[in-house]
N, C-alpha and C positions, 0 to 999 in steps of 0.2 A: 574434505574441508578443513582449514586453519580453525581453531577455537577462539581466535582473536585477531583482528586485524583494525589498524590504524589509519584512518584516513582513505577509506577503501574507493575506488572509482567504479560506481554500479550502475550497471546497464541492465534494464528491463527488455526483455523480450517476449512478446506474447504469440509466437508463432514454435509450433514442435520442430525440434533440430533433429531430424529424420528423414531417410530417403525412402520414396515411395516409388516401387518399379511398376511399370507401366503392366497394366492387364492383359489376358490374352494374347502373350507373348512368351513364347518358348525359348529359354536361353539357357546357358550352361550356370551352374554355380559361381564359378569363377568368374565369368562375365557381370554377373551380377555384383558380386561383391567389389570387380573392379570400378565398377559405375558408382557403386555406393561411397566407396573410398575417396573416388573423384569429388562428387556432387560435394560430400560434405567437407572435405578440405578447402575446397573453394568458397563455402557457405560460414564454416569457421574464420576463416581468413578476412573475410566480409565483416564479420562480427568483431574481429580484433582489432580492424583498423582504428578504432578510439580508442585502444589502449585500456580497456575495463581490467580491473583487478578480480571483482564480484559480478556474476551475471546472474538473475533470477529469470528460471522460464518457466510461463505458464503452462506450458505441455510437456511433452515426453522428450526424452534426450536418449538417442540410441546407445549403444554400448561403442561402437566405433567413435561416434562424436565426443563421447565422454574421455575416451583415451586420448584422442586429439587433444582435449581441453588441459587433461592432465599433463601432458605432455608440453604443452606451453606454461604451465604453471598457475592457470587460471581456477579460482574458486568459483563454485555454481552451484546451483540447488534448482533442482525441477519441481513438476508438479506443482506449484504455488497456486494458490487460489487468485484469480483475478480481484476479487475485491481486497486482497492483501499487497497486492501490487500496486493498485492504485492509492492505496495508503503510504507506500514506500515512497511513491511516484511523488505525493504531495509532501510529505516529511523531508524527503533528501532533494527534493528538485529535478528527479530523473524523468526523462523522456519514456512513455512504453511505445516500443517498436511493436507494432502490431504485424507487419507484413516484411518479408525478406526485401521486397523494394525500399521500402523506407529507410533501410541502412544507408543508401545512398544519400539520403536527406540531412547527415552529419548529426545524428539523435544527441539530445544533452545528456550528459553522464550525470548522475547525483552522486554525493559525498555526504559522510557525517565524521563526527569524531572518533567513533569507535565503533565497529560489530564484534559482538559477542555472542557464542553460541552456549546457552546453559540448558541440560537434562533434567527433567524432573520424574518421580515415580511417585503416584500416590498411592498412600496406605490402604485405601478401599478397592484400589484397582490394581492388584499384584501382578507382577509378568508385564504390565504396560509400562513402557517409557516415553517420554515424548521430549521431543527437543524444541527450542525456540531462538530465534535468532534476535536478538537485541540490539536497535540501533540508537546508540547514545550520540549527545550533542546538537540533535535535530532543532531547530528554531522551536520554542515552546507555543509561540502564537498557533502555530499549524496542527497542532494535535498533541495527543499522548496515548501511551496504553497502560490500562488497568488490567492488573493481575490478581485474580480471586483465587484464592487458595486456603486450604487450613481445615476445611471441614467436609461432608458428605456430599456425593456427587447430586443428591435432590438438592439440599439447600444451597449448592452452587449454581443449580440452574434458577433457582428462585431470587438469588441475591444479584443474578446477572441480568433479571428481567428489571428487579427494583433499580438496578443501576442504571439501565438503559433509559427506563422512565425519568430518572433523576436528572440524566443528562439531557434528554429531552427539554424537561422542563427549564432547566438552569438557561439552555441555549436559547428559550424562547422567551424568558424573561428580559434577557441580555439584547436580543433585538426590539422588543418593547418597548425598553428603558431607551436603546438608540432612538426609536421612532419619535419616543415622546420629547427627547431632546430637540431633535430637528425640527419637532412641532411648537417648541417652547411651551410645552405643557406642563403644569406642576401638579405634583403628585398629593392627593388632597392629606391633611393630618388628620388626627384623632380629635383636635378640638375645635376643627371648622366647621362655624356656625352653619346652622339648618335653616336660618331663616331665609326666604326669597328675600332677593336683592330688589330694592325701591325701583319702582317703574319710572321711567324718564319719559316725559313727555315733550316732544319739540313744539315749539310756537314758531309760525310763519307769520313776520312782520310784513304787512303789505304796505306799498310805497304808492 
């Protein structure tokens, strides 16, 4: 996969790209491979109808399907968490294709200014290297990603919990402020008088 892509056309696929042979059938290996190749070629061609340049799969992708995508020059990643796909869908505007039949409904592709891949290695986790995909240029009001690093794993876990709580508090405060504004409510100030308001008596005039 390229480390940098400008204006990618992003397709999100929620089903695995692999061939499942029918059980309880005795077939030669050549026949099974021919069926697998025919099935995957047809499915890959259906996926590429919308002309994506980057595909994110929630499930596995077989070796034969990977070769077909490489031959077409398509960048892809598989075993992506569905929660991550949901975030990418919200930030880029792409539809999540849940089943192969949904490909016929002309799913919407997402895009961003730039997609970059960066790898990091933590000093407290030797031999472990993690790669991350960055989607730049997405609308800011849809969300963002916070990267916490620079200390031990135990402290990062605690910082993550604190950050999640603070984000929840800030979001709740924003919604409460919008509700108060809709109800034309005034926020009390520190110098507000604590005296009870005078009672008003209504008089009824009899005619």
